[in-house]
C-alpha positions as semicolon CSV with decimal commas, in nm:
position;residue;x (nm);y (nm);z (nm)
1;X;5,133;-3,931;-1,305
2;X;5,005;-4,187;-1,549
3;X;4,704;-4,298;-1,747
4;X;4,506;-4,331;-1,425
5;X;4,540;-3,954;-1,374
6;X;4,382;-3,897;-1,715
7;X;4,092;-4,113;-1,603
8;X;4,050;-3,902;-1,289
9;X;4,064;-3,576;-1,486
10;X;3,805;-3,703;-1,731
11;X;3,583;-3,828;-1,448
12;X;3,600;-3,490;-1,269
13;X;3,505;-3,320;-1,594
14;X;3,205;-3,547;-1,639
15;X;3,083;-3,477;-1,285
16;X;3,140;-3,104;-1,310
17;X;2,969;-3,049;-1,644
18;X;2,681;-3,267;-1,532
19;X;2,637;-3,033;-1,235
20;X;2,670;-2,731;-1,465
21;X;2,399;-2,870;-1,693
22;X;2,174;-2,930;-1,392
23;X;2,220;-2,570;-1,273
24;X;2,141;-2,443;-1,624
25;X;1,832;-2,664;-1,634
26;X;1,722;-2,517;-1,300
27;X;1,755;-2,167;-1,445
28;X;1,552;-2,258;-1,752
29;X;1,280;-2,427;-1,544
30;X;1,244;-2,117;-1,322
31;X;1,247;-1,856;-1,596
32;X;0,896;-1,742;-1,490
33;X;0,926;-1,804;-1,114
34;X;0,871;-1,478;-0,917
35;X;1,177;-1,375;-0,717
36;X;1,407;-1,641;-0,866
37;X;1,771;-1,541;-0,919
38;X;1,969;-1,720;-1,187
39;X;2,261;-1,931;-1,073
40;X;2,595;-2,026;-1,217
41;X;2,866;-2,279;-1,146
42;X;3,196;-2,129;-1,034
43;X;3,485;-2,351;-1,151
44;X;3,813;-2,398;-0,973
45;X;4,130;-2,580;-1,075
46;X;4,189;-2,891;-0,868
47;X;4,509;-2,891;-0,658
48;X;4,811;-2,979;-0,879
49;X;5,056;-3,262;-0,813
50;X;5,425;-3,295;-0,895
51;X;5,536;-3,555;-1,151
52;X;5,897;-3,592;-1,258
53;X;5,970;-3,252;-1,106
54;X;5,688;-3,077;-1,292
55;X;5,361;-2,949;-1,141
56;X;5,071;-3,104;-1,328
57;X;4,698;-3,033;-1,283
58;X;4,457;-3,291;-1,156
59;X;4,144;-3,161;-1,326
60;X;3,867;-2,926;-1,222
61;X;3,617;-2,900;-0,940
62;X;3,312;-2,694;-0,844
63;X;3,405;-2,412;-0,610
64;X;3,043;-2,308;-0,550
65;X;2,707;-2,256;-0,713
66;X;2,632;-1,887;-0,670
67;X;2,327;-1,679;-0,746
68;X;2,327;-1,338;-0,907
69;X;2,219;-1,115;-0,618
70;X;2,261;-0,746;-0,542
71;X;2,194;-0,658;-0,176
72;X;2,175;-0,284;-0,252
73;X;1,915;-0,342;-0,521
74;X;1,719;-0,558;-0,277
75;X;1,709;-0,269;-0,028
76;X;1,594;-0,031;-0,302
77;X;1,317;-0,269;-0,404
78;X;1,205;-0,308;-0,042
79;X;1,192;0,068;0,017
80;X;1,027;0,139;-0,318
81;X;0,773;-0,137;-0,256
82;X;0,660;0,021;0,071
83;X;0,627;0,364;-0,090
84;X;0,445;0,235;-0,396
85;X;0,203;0,024;-0,193
86;X;0,123;0,315;0,040
87;X;0,053;0,554;-0,246
88;X;-0,150;0,306;-0,453
89;X;-0,366;0,214;-0,152
90;X;-0,425;0,582;-0,077
91;X;-0,511;0,657;-0,440
92;X;-0,753;0,365;-0,459
93;X;-0,946;0,480;-0,151
94;X;-0,956;0,843;-0,265
95;X;-1,091;0,739;-0,604
96;X;-1,373;0,555;-0,429
97;X;-1,489;0,864;-0,238
98;X;-1,417;1,123;-0,507
99;X;-1,757;1,079;-0,684
100;X;-1,931;1,202;-0,367
101;X;-1,776;1,543;-0,423
102;X;-1,821;1,551;-0,801
103;X;-2,034;1,862;-0,844
104;X;-2,010;1,850;-1,223
105;X;-2,149;1,502;-1,283
106;X;-2,425;1,533;-1,022
107;X;-2,601;1,787;-0,807
108;X;-2,429;1,750;-0,476
109;X;-2,421;1,953;-0,157
110;X;-2,292;2,263;-0,333
111;X;-2,585;2,281;-0,575
112;X;-2,830;2,191;-0,298
113;X;-2,704;2,481;-0,082
114;X;-2,744;2,730;-0,363
115;X;-3,092;2,612;-0,458
116;X;-3,205;2,604;-0,095
117;X;-3,118;2,968;-0,031
118;X;-3,247;3,069;-0,374
119;X;-3,583;2,920;-0,275
120;X;-3,592;3,173;0,011
121;X;-3,529;3,446;-0,245
122;X;-3,823;3,316;-0,450
123;X;-4,038;3,309;-0,136
124;X;-3,951;3,674;-0,065
125;X;-4,126;3,768;-0,391
126;X;-4,450;3,604;-0,271
127;X;-4,426;3,556;0,109
128;X;-4,769;3,396;0,143
129;X;-4,747;3,174;-0,164
130;X;-4,808;2,808;-0,082
131;X;-4,608;2,682;-0,381
132;X;-4,309;2,896;-0,284
133;X;-4,328;2,779;0,076
134;X;-4,348;2,416;-0,035
135;X;-4,045;2,472;-0,258
136;X;-3,845;2,589;0,046
137;X;-3,934;2,269;0,230
138;X;-3,850;2,054;-0,074
139;X;-3,512;2,223;-0,122
140;X;-3,437;2,187;0,247
141;X;-3,516;1,816;0,231
142;X;-3,289;1,772;-0,071
143;X;-3,010;1,953;0,114
144;X;-3,040;1,729;0,419
145;X;-3,054;1,421;0,197
146;X;-2,728;1,528;0,032
147;X;-2,563;1,573;0,369
148;X;-2,683;1,227;0,473
149;X;-2,552;1,074;0,150
150;X;-2,206;1,225;0,184
151;X;-2,185;1,136;0,552
152;X;-2,298;0,779;0,489
153;X;-2,051;0,734;0,204
154;X;-1,758;0,867;0,406
155;X;-1,850;0,658;0,708
156;X;-1,882;0,351;0,485
157;X;-1,531;0,422;0,353
158;X;-1,401;0,439;0,711
159;X;-1,573;0,106;0,788
160;X;-1,415;-0,050;0,477
161;X;-1,070;0,055;0,595
162;X;-1,146;-0,083;0,940
163;X;-1,253;-0,416;0,790
164;X;-0,928;-0,431;0,591
165;X;-0,701;-0,399;0,897
166;X;-0,736;-0,749;1,046
167;X;-0,689;-0,938;0,713
168;X;-0,380;-0,727;0,642
169;X;-0,240;-0,800;0,987
170;X;-0,307;-1,173;0,944
171;X;-0,126;-1,174;0,610
172;X;0,168;-0,985;0,761
173;X;0,198;-1,242;1,040
174;X;0,187;-1,528;0,789
175;X;0,470;-1,378;0,584
176;X;0,675;-1,299;0,897
177;X;0,644;-1,661;1,012
178;X;0,745;-1,793;0,669
179;X;1,054;-1,568;0,662
180;X;1,164;-1,698;1,002
181;X;1,105;-2,059;0,892
182;X;1,315;-2,007;0,578
183;X;1,588;-1,844;0,788
184;X;1,610;-2,157;1,001
185;X;1,619;-2,388;0,698
186;X;1,884;-2,177;0,526
187;X;2,107;-2,177;0,832
188;X;2,084;-2,555;0,878
189;X;2,138;-2,623;0,508
190;X;2,447;-2,406;0,480
191;X;2,597;-2,540;0,802
192;X;2,636;-2,876;0,626
193;X;2,767;-2,709;0,307
194;X;2,435;-2,741;0,129
195;X;2,301;-2,507;-0,140
196;X;2,024;-2,280;-0,010
197;X;2,006;-2,043;-0,307
198;X;1,642;-2,119;-0,386
199;X;1,541;-2,070;-0,022
200;X;1,730;-1,741;-0,014
201;X;1,536;-1,628;-0,320
202;X;1,206;-1,725;-0,160
203;X;1,295;-1,538;0,160
204;X;1,407;-1,223;-0,025
205;X;1,086;-1,229;-0,229
206;X;0,880;-1,260;0,091
207;X;1,065;-0,962;0,240
208;X;0,972;-0,754;-0,064
209;X;0,611;-0,866;-0,025
210;X;0,620;-0,781;0,345
211;X;0,752;-0,432;0,273
212;X;0,451;-0,368;0,051
213;X;0,215;-0,468;0,330
214;X;0,406;-0,300;0,611
215;X;0,722;-0,094;0,566
216;X;1,016;-0,288;0,710
217;X;1,395;-0,281;0,715
218;X;1,628;-0,580;0,708
219;X;1,981;-0,684;0,796
220;X;2,167;-0,974;0,636
221;X;2,372;-1,187;0,876
222;X;2,689;-1,391;0,822
223;X;2,510;-1,719;0,899
224;X;2,279;-1,674;0,599
225;X;1,977;-1,546;0,796
226;X;1,811;-1,208;0,754
227;X;1,665;-1,005;1,043
228;X;1,354;-0,797;0,971
229;X;1,260;-0,501;1,187
230;X;1,064;-0,177;1,210
231;X;1,205;0,141;1,362
232;X;0,995;0,369;1,584
233;X;1,083;0,710;1,442
234;X;0,988;0,886;1,765
235;X;1,218;0,685;1,994
236;X;1,461;0,526;1,751
237;X;1,376;0,182;1,893
238;X;1,402;-0,117;1,659
239;X;1,128;-0,378;1,692
240;X;1,246;-0,705;1,535
241;X;0,969;-0,898;1,370
242;X;1,223;-1,162;1,261
243;X;1,549;-1,250;1,434
244;X;1,699;-1,561;1,283
245;X;1,434;-1,831;1,314
246;X;1,245;-1,642;1,587
247;X;0,958;-1,410;1,499
248;X;0,717;-1,161;1,652
249;X;0,363;-1,063;1,560
250;X;0,151;-0,767;1,460
251;X;-0,164;-0,737;1,670
252;X;-0,501;-0,579;1,593
253;X;-0,757;-0,565;1,874
254;X;-1,068;-0,364;1,952
255;X;-1,305;-0,156;1,743
256;X;-1,166;0,043;1,579
257;X;-0,870;-0,194;1,569
258;X;-0,563;-0,069;1,756
259;X;-0,249;-0,206;1,591
260;X;0,061;-0,290;1,796
261;X;0,389;-0,472;1,738
262;X;0,525;-0,754;1,951
263;X;0,888;-0,830;1,872
264;X;1,053;-1,173;1,881
265;X;1,130;-1,129;2,253
266;X;0,765;-1,060;2,336
267;X;0,806;-0,684;2,389
268;X;0,499;-0,493;2,268
269;X;0,537;-0,145;2,115
270;X;0,313;0,156;2,152
271;X;0,007;0,152;1,925
272;X;0,075;0,224;1,559
273;X;-0,130;0,542;1,572
274;X;-0,118;0,761;1,258
275;X;-0,288;1,045;1,446
276;X;-0,002;1,069;1,694
277;X;0,213;1,381;1,704
278;X;0,513;1,148;1,692
279;X;0,422;0,895;1,421
280;X;0,578;0,552;1,425
281;X;0,717;0,580;1,073
282;X;0,962;0,847;0,966
283;X;0,728;0,929;0,677
284;X;0,380;0,816;0,580
285;X;0,499;0,636;0,267
286;X;0,747;0,428;0,470
287;X;0,460;0,230;0,624
288;X;0,325;0,045;0,322
289;X;-0,035;-0,070;0,274
290;X;-0,119;-0,112;0,644
291;X;-0,012;0,242;0,731
292;X;-0,208;0,381;0,434
293;X;-0,517;0,196;0,554
294;X;-0,479;0,330;0,907
295;X;-0,405;0,679;0,778
296;X;-0,716;0,684;0,561
297;X;-0,928;0,536;0,840
298;X;-0,808;0,765;1,119
299;X;-0,695;1,085;0,950
300;X;-0,781;1,158;0,587
301;X;-1,145;1,049;0,560
302;X;-1,238;1,171;0,912
303;X;-1,091;1,510;0,818
304;X;-1,321;1,530;0,514
305;X;-1,615;1,425;0,731
306;X;-1,527;1,685;0,994
307;X;-1,541;1,959;0,733
308;X;-1,876;1,837;0,600
309;X;-2,008;1,822;0,958
310;X;-1,886;2,176;1,020
311;X;-2,077;2,294;0,714
312;X;-2,396;2,118;0,823
313;X;-2,360;2,260;1,175
314;X;-2,312;2,614;1,044
315;X;-2,604;2,600;0,802
316;X;-2,838;2,456;1,064
317;X;-2,727;2,710;1,323
318;X;-2,742;3,018;1,100
319;X;-3,077;2,925;0,944
320;X;-3,231;2,838;1,283
321;X;-3,115;3,167;1,437
322;X;-3,248;3,377;1,154
323;X;-3,568;3,175;1,121
324;X;-3,641;3,221;1,492
325;X;-3,618;3,599;1,440
326;X;-3,917;3,594;1,201
327;X;-4,287;3,512;1,215
328;X;-4,496;3,253;1,035
329;X;-4,808;3,312;0,832
330;X;-5,020;3,313;1,150
331;X;-4,801;3,572;1,323
332;X;-4,637;3,319;1,554
333;X;-4,262;3,347;1,623
334;X;-4,052;3,124;1,403
335;X;-3,912;2,810;1,561
336;X;-3,619;2,589;1,472
337;X;-3,602;2,505;1,101
338;X;-3,340;2,227;1,121
339;X;-3,260;1,965;1,379
340;X;-2,925;1,798;1,432
341;X;-2,574;1,936;1,422
342;X;-2,385;1,698;1,191
343;X;-2,414;1,585;0,832
344;X;-2,555;1,253;0,952
345;X;-2,812;1,401;1,193
346;X;-2,928;1,719;1,020
347;X;-3,298;1,715;0,928
348;X;-3,611;1,927;0,905
349;X;-3,775;2,009;1,235
350;X;-4,093;1,796;1,265
351;X;-4,296;2,110;1,353
352;X;-4,210;2,277;1,023
353;X;-4,473;2,283;0,751
354;X;-4,541;2,543;0,484
355;X;-4,755;2,750;0,724
356;X;-4,487;2,751;0,995
357;X;-4,218;2,899;0,769
358;X;-4,122;3,235;0,920
359;X;-4,083;3,450;0,609
360;X;-4,216;3,769;0,772
361;X;-4,025;4,006;0,992
362;X;-4,346;4,133;1,148
363;X;-4,602;3,953;1,361
364;X;-4,886;4,166;1,224
365;X;-4,792;4,179;0,857
366;X;-4,828;3,843;0,691
367;X;-4,714;3,985;0,360
368;X;-4,383;4,108;0,497
369;X;-4,082;3,938;0,336
370;X;-3,792;4,081;0,536
371;X;-3,703;3,755;0,714
372;X;-3,715;3,557;0,388
373;X;-3,478;3,814;0,237
374;X;-3,248;3,785;0,539
375;X;-3,243;3,406;0,506
376;X;-3,169;3,428;0,133
377;X;-2,879;3,665;0,205
378;X;-2,711;3,402;0,422
379;X;-2,591;3,239;0,099
380;X;-2,355;3,531;0,032
381;X;-2,267;3,612;0,391
382;X;-1,888;3,584;0,415
383;X;-1,899;3,542;0,792
384;X;-2,110;3,227;0,812
385;X;-1,803;3,000;0,791
386;X;-1,554;3,225;0,962
387;X;-1,425;3,417;0,662
388;X;-1,608;3,230;0,388
389;X;-1,954;3,174;0,255
390;X;-2,123;2,835;0,269
391;X;-2,064;2,778;-0,103
392;X;-1,702;2,888;-0,101
393;X;-1,628;2,671;0,202
394;X;-1,772;2,365;0,033
395;X;-1,604;2,447;-0,297
396;X;-1,272;2,460;-0,113
397;X;-1,339;2,113;0,025
398;X;-1,426;1,982;-0,321
399;X;-1,108;2,137;-0,460
400;X;-0,905;1,980;-0,179
401;X;-1,046;1,634;-0,251
402;X;-0,987;1,677;-0,622
403;X;-0,629;1,791;-0,564
404;X;-0,566;1,501;-0,327
405;X;-0,690;1,253;-0,588
406;X;-0,490;1,413;-0,868
407;X;-0,173;1,422;-0,658
408;X;-0,219;1,061;-0,551
409;X;-0,267;0,944;-0,911
410;X;0,040;1,136;-1,024
411;X;0,253;0,989;-0,747
412;X;0,129;0,637;-0,829
413;X;0,241;0,679;-1,190
414;X;0,582;0,797;-1,072
415;X;0,607;0,500;-0,835
416;X;0,513;0,260;-1,115
417;X;0,785;0,405;-1,339
418;X;1,044;0,378;-1,062
419;X;0,944;0,023;-0,970
420;X;0,956;-0,075;-1,337
421;X;1,306;0,066;-1,360
422;X;1,422;-0,123;-1,051
423;X;1,254;-0,444;-1,168
424;X;1,415;-0,414;-1,510
425;X;1,752;-0,360;-1,343
426;X;1,703;-0,668;-1,126
427;X;1,594;-0,875;-1,424
428;X;1,905;-0,770;-1,615
429;X;2,125;-0,882;-1,325
430;X;1,936;-1,170;-1,166
431;X;1,675;-1,269;-1,421
432;X;1,704;-1,573;-1,646
433;X;1,788;-1,520;-2,013
434;X;1,680;-1,823;-2,215
435;X;1,920;-1,739;-2,497
436;X;2,215;-1,726;-2,257
437;X;2,113;-2,044;-2,077
438;X;2,070;-2,237;-2,401
439;X;2,415;-2,123;-2,514
440;X;2,559;-2,237;-2,180
441;X;2,380;-2,570;-2,213
442;X;2,542;-2,634;-2,552
443;X;2,882;-2,535;-2,409
444;X;2,846;-2,774;-2,115
445;X;2,724;-3,048;-2,346
446;X;3,034;-3,014;-2,565
447;X;3,258;-3,005;-2,257
448;X;3,090;-3,320;-2,125
449;X;3,149;-3,490;-2,457
450;X;3,514;-3,383;-2,450
451;X;3,559;-3,528;-2,101
452;X;3,401;-3,850;-2,217
453;X;3,637;-3,853;-2,516
454;X;3,931;-3,813;-2,273
455;X;3,821;-4,122;-2,086
456;X;3,780;-4,311;-2,414
457;X;4,130;-4,211;-2,521
458;X;4,276;-4,312;-2,185
459;X;4,099;-4,649;-2,220
460;X;4,256;-4,706;-2,562
461;X;4,597;-4,614;-2,419
462;X;4,542;-4,862;-2,136
463;X;4,448;-5,130;-2,389
464;X;4,778;-5,070;-2,571
465;X;4,972;-5,104;-2,246
466;X;4,790;-5,426;-2,156
467;X;4,853;-5,564;-2,503
468;X;5,224;-5,502;-2,459
469;X;5,217;-5,702;-2,138
C-alpha cells in the first residue's frame, strides 16, 4: 500500500461527502413538501487490504441512502385518516341540516303545531266568528308550509350527497391509478439498484389520502410495491384495488348511484350498500368520506325525513277524522281538512274555506263548539303518535338531531387531537429539521475539505518522491 492508496482514500471521501451533501440539500429543499421523509447517508468501511502483513483500510463507501420511515405509524395514520374523514364529513352534513330543526332561533314545525291547535281552542270560544275561522286556516297554512320547508331541505341534502358520490369515486380512481403507477416505477428503479425513496414517499402519501376518501388497508411487499385492498366485513373477502402495478376501479352507476368495487382481476363486489344488514365495512368510521356520504344519503337523512313524514301523516289523519265528525256553519258534515300524507305533499283541502270549517258537533246548532274543542284537544292527546303527543314526538326528533350534531362535533375534535398527535410523531421521526440538516451540511463540508487536504498531502508526498528520482 503506497501513496496511490492515499489518493484512492481521499477520492472516495470526496465522492461520499459530495453525495452526503446532496442528500442533505434534498432534505432542506423538501422541508415543506407534504409526505416527504428525510433521508440520510449510511456509511460503510470499504473492504480492507493487507500490506506488509497488516490489514489496512481502503477508505469509505455509501452503503445506502435510507429514509426515516415507520410502517406501524403509517398504518395508524391510514386508519386514523379514514375515521377522521368519516366523522368530519358526517358532522359537516349534520351542521347543514341542523338549522331546520332549530326551534329556538325560528318558529319551526313545533311552534306551528302548537299554534295551529291553539287556534282551534280560540275558535271554540266563538264558533261562528269569521276572524277565528280565518285564523285556523292561516295557522294550518303555516303548518303545511313548515312541513314543506323541512321536507325540501332534507331532500336537498340527500341530493347534495348524491351529487358528491361520482366526483368522490372519480378522485378515488385517480389516486388508485397513481399508486399503481408509482408501484411499477419503484419496482423497476430498485431492480437496477436505484434510489426510489421519493417515489415511496409519494405513494405512501397517496395511500393516506386514499384512506381519507375510502377506508383501505395495505400490505408492503418485498419488491418495494404496496398492495391496497378493502375487506368485505360480511364475507371476509379482500378486494384488491392495487396489486403491484395493476389496479381496479370503484364504480358508481344509476340514480341514486350504486357504488361497487372491481378489483385488479376484474371481479366486481356486491354494492357498497350502507343500508344492508351486513355492511361492507366492519364499522361506519372505517369507510372514510365516501362511506359517510352514502350513509348520510341512504340512512341518516332519510331517517329524519321518515319521522317528519310520520308526523305529517298523523296530524293530517287525526285532524281529518275528527273534522269529518263535525258540521260546518251551514250544518253540512265536515269534509277532509288536509290533503296528502307526507311532509312534502300535505296541504289544505281545496274545498276548505272559513265557512266549511266543522267546529260544531251538531248539524242544527251552529253555535256548538264541541268539535272545535275536540280538535284542540288533539294537541295533548298522548295516543296520536303511538304513546306520544304531536309536540313531544317532534321535540324528540329535534333533540335527536341536536344530540347527533353535538356528538359528531365532539368526535371530530377528538379525531383532530389524535391526528395532530400522530402527525407530530411522524414529523419528529420523518420530518426535516433545518437546524439538524444545517449542522450535517457543515459536518460534510468539513469532511470534504479534509478529504481534499488528504489528496493535497499525497500530492506533495508524490512530488518529494519524484524529486528524489
